[in-house]
N, C-alpha and C positions, 0 to 999 in steps of 0.2 A: 250758308250764312245763318248763324245762330242768333236769335233774338234774345232779349232780356225780359224778365218778368216786370209787370206793373207794380210799383211800390204800393203799399197799403194806402188806400184813399183815406185822407184825414178829415174829410168833411170840411168844416169851416176852420179847423185847427191846423195851422201850418208849422207850429213849433214842435220841438222834440218832446217825447213823453217825459223826459227828465224835468223840463220846465213845467209841464202840465201837472206832474205829481207835486212839484213845489207849490204851485198855485192852489191846488186842492187843499193843501195842509197849511197854507200861510196864515189862516185866521184861526187855526184850531188850538194853538198852544203858544204861550209866551216863550217857550223854549226853542221855538222854531224861527227866531228872528233872522236867521241866516238866509231864509228864502227870499227876503225882501231885496237883498242885494247879492245874488249868487255869484256875480262877477268877482266878488272879493275873495272867493274861495277856490281851491283847486278843483279840477274836474273830478279827480278821484274821490275827494271829500264829498262832493255833491252826489256822486253815484252811491257812495256808501250810505249817506243819510237818506237818499231816496229809497234804497233797499229797506232800511229800517222802517220807514213810513209805510211802504206798501205791505210789508210783512204784518204790520199792525192791522191793516185792512183785511188781509187774508185771515188772520186770527179772529177778526170780528165777523167773518163769514160773508164778506162783501164779494159778490160773484165777479165783478169787473177786476178785482185786484190781481188775479192770476194773469189776466191779459196785460195789465199795466206792467207787472214784473217781467213778463215775457218780452214785451215790447222794449222795455228798458235794456234788457240783455241783448235783444236783436239789434238795437241801434248802436250798442257797444261792440257788436261783432262777436258776442259770446253765444254762438248759435246752438251749441249743445244744451246749454242752460236754458236758452229761450225755448227750445223745442219741448223740454220737460214742462215748462210753465203753460205753454199753449195746449199741450195734451190734457192738462188738468181742466181746462175750461172750454174745449172745442165743442162739447155737446150743448153748452148754454150760451156761447158767444160766437157769433159769426166772424168777428174780426180774428179771433184765435184760429178758427177753421181756415180762414183765408191765408193767414201767415203759414200755417202748416202746409197748405197746398203749395205755396211758393217754395217752402223749404224742402219738401219731399221732391218736387219737380226738379229743383236746381241742385239738390244734394247739399244743403246748408245745415251743418250740424248732424248730418245723418247720411248714410249711403243713398244715392239717388233712387227714388221710387216713383217714377213719373206717373204710373197708373194710379197710385194713391193721390198724387197731386191733381190729376184729371178728375178723379172721383170727388174731391172736395170742391173743385171749381163748379162741377155740375150741380152739386148740392146747393151751392150759393145761388146759382142762376135760377134754379127751380124753386127756391124757398119763397113762401108767401109772406113771411114775416117782414114787417116794415124795418126791422133792425138789419136786414140784409140788403135793403134797397140801395144804399150808397156804395155797395161793393159790387153790384151786378155788372156795371160797365167794365170794371177792371177784371172781374172774373171771366167775362166774355172774351176780352182780349187775350187773357192767359190761355183759355181753352182753345181759342183760334190759333194761338201760337203752337199748341200741342198738335193740332191737326196739320198745320203748315210744316212742322218739323218731323212729324211722324214719331213723336216721342210719347209713350204711354198710350198711344192709339195709332190707328192706321193713318197714312198720309191721305188727306182729303182736302184738296185746295178749295173746292167749292164750299165746303163746310167752314174752312178757315175764313174765306171771304164773307160768308153769311154772318158769322160771329163777329168779325171785325166791323162789319157795317152796323151791327147792333151796338157794339161798343163805341164806335165813332159817333153815333147819334147825330148824323147830318152836320158834323162839325161843331157840335156843342162844346164850348170850352170847359164845361164841367164834366164832360164824359171822358173817355180814354183818348188822350192825345197820342199815346203810343199806337193805338189802333189806327188813328188817322194817318200817322206816318207809315205804319205797316201796309196800309192799303195803297199808299203811293208806291211803295217798293213792290207790292204784289202786282200791280198793273204794269210796272216796268219790267217784270220778270216773266209774266205769263206769255203763252204763245197762242194767238198773236198778241203782241203788246198793245196796250191801250194807253198811250202816253198822255192823251188829254185828261183821262181820269186820273192818271198818276200825278199830273200837274195840279189838278184840282185838289187832290187829297194832301199833297205836300204843301200847297198854299194854305189849306185849312189848318194843318198841323203847325206850320210856321207862324201863322197868325195867332195860334194858341200857345206859342212859346217853344216849339220843338227846335232845338239847335241842330239836330240831325237833318230835319227837313229843310231848314234854312240853307244849309250848305248844298243839298241836292237841288233845291230850287234855283240856286245860282247857276249850277251847271246846266239845268234845263233851259234857262234863259241864254246861257252862253252858246249852246249848241243848237238851239231851236228845237228841243225835244218836247212836243206837246204844246208848244207855244211859239209865237214868232220870236226870232232872235232879237235880243235886246241887250247890248253890251253894257249899257249904263245900269240896268236892273241887275244884270249878272254880277257886275263888280260890287254893286251895293250889297247884294245878298252875301257874296263870298267874303267881302271885307268885314261885314258885320258878324258873320258866322265865325270868321277867323279871330276877330277880337274877343269873341265869347269863348274861344277855346276849341273850335271845331278843327281837328287836325286834317280831316279829309279836305276841307275847304282850303286850309293852308297849303297842302300839297298841290292842289290845282292852281293856286295863285302862284306858286313857284314855277309851275309849268307855263302859266300864262306869261310871266315875266320873261322866262327863257325864250319862248317862241316869239315874243315881241322884241327879242334881242336886247332886253334890259338885263344884261348878264351880271353886272355888279349887284344889282338889286336882287336878282334871282339867287345868286350865291350867298349873299349876306342873309337873306330871309331863310333860305334852306338850312343854313347853319343854326339859326335860332330854333327852327322847327324841330330839328333832330337832337337838340340838346337833351330833351326828355323823351326817351323812347320806352318808358314804362307803360306798356299798353293797358295793363290792368288798372293802374293808378289813373291814367288819363280817362279810361272808360268810367271809372267811379266818379271822377271829378266833373265830367261833362255830360254823363248819361248818354254818350254816343256809343255805337256798336264797335267792339274791338275789330270786327271785320273791316270797317271803313277806316278806323284809326291806323291799322297796319298798312292799308293802301296809301293813305296820306303820307305816312312816314317813309314808305318805300319810294314814293315819287320824289320827295324832298331829297332823300339820300342819292337817288339816281342822278338827279339834275345837278346836285353839288359835285358828284363824281365826274360828271360830264364837263362841268366848268373847270375842275381841277385838271382833268385829262387834257383838255384842249387849250387851257390858259385863257378862258373866256371870263372876263370880269374879275379875275383873281389870278395870282401867281401860279403857274403850273406846278403840280406836285404829283408825280406818278404814283408814289407810294400811298399818299392820301387818297388819290382817285381809286386805287384798287380796294382800299379799306371801305370806302363808301359804296362802291359797286357791290362788294360782298355784303355789306349791311343791307342794301336794297334787296338783294336776293334772299337773305335770311328773313327779312320782314314780310315780303310777299313775292315769291318766285314768279307768279304769273304776271304781276305788274312789271317787274324788272325785265322779264323776257319780252313782253310786248314793247316796252320802251327801247330795249336793245335792238329789236327787230326794226322798229321805226327808224332808229338812228342809223342802222346799217344800210337802210334804203335811202338815206340822205334826207329824210323828212324832218329831222330836227338837228 
């Protein structure tokens, strides 16, 4: 299971750098009236004007300007251009260094160089400058991820756990919520498992807004993993996560409907779930892991195929059933094989 990097912490700023650049310059020139109502202009126009404005800052020698230009390009997905800007300011700006660490680790705009990514995250964690303080939780999560995945460094699960505990900061909502969710996954995967700790950390992450952990929390309530079984709490978590776009939760709701013999509901919901099987786009939109998205889609495809094959809640259609069985196998062979084995033993 491959995790994803923590986005650049924004401090108290939650808007894009495009909006920030606009506000910085909104009072500087009568010629910049367009920033007062950017909604009236095309996105391409706004980006072009923002580039002009930040270039003026660069020419004036303002040190933050290279970061702003790099972040503008990063948010537009122009990673090669962003990399060049961050390289210009990495020695004087920790935010640029952080973004470079993410880009080298994940191979954004450059061939992957996880060792360099690890090096930058270590520099941020060890920095004494107050300008690096707001980045330390995120950097600790990213470095823990490297130790967990063994990318850019050796696999050291204990070190990953130590760093994620620092990054999670006892459930602090202003710390790394990804680290809180990662700890829930870690304690579910270690041997022996510690499902009570896993439940605790998924609860903390869910309370701090993690859509990933909200879906997993629903399953822990459903099956009594780390907590007493609670069907009401399980369905509440799963339905809320589903409504927010968690595909893994959607797949398990399809399974729940099927096992309760609500076949029509299972088939109809499964159809809606697999309408969009663009895993990359879904991951970007929901910030959920592709690993779990694929599993959720595979479950929905399998149960739709089963309904079509047996004529449960829907008109039987052998050709369509084969299509969705195949789709389930392509999305996640392990999930499809497990469900097929269960079906062959008459348990579903």
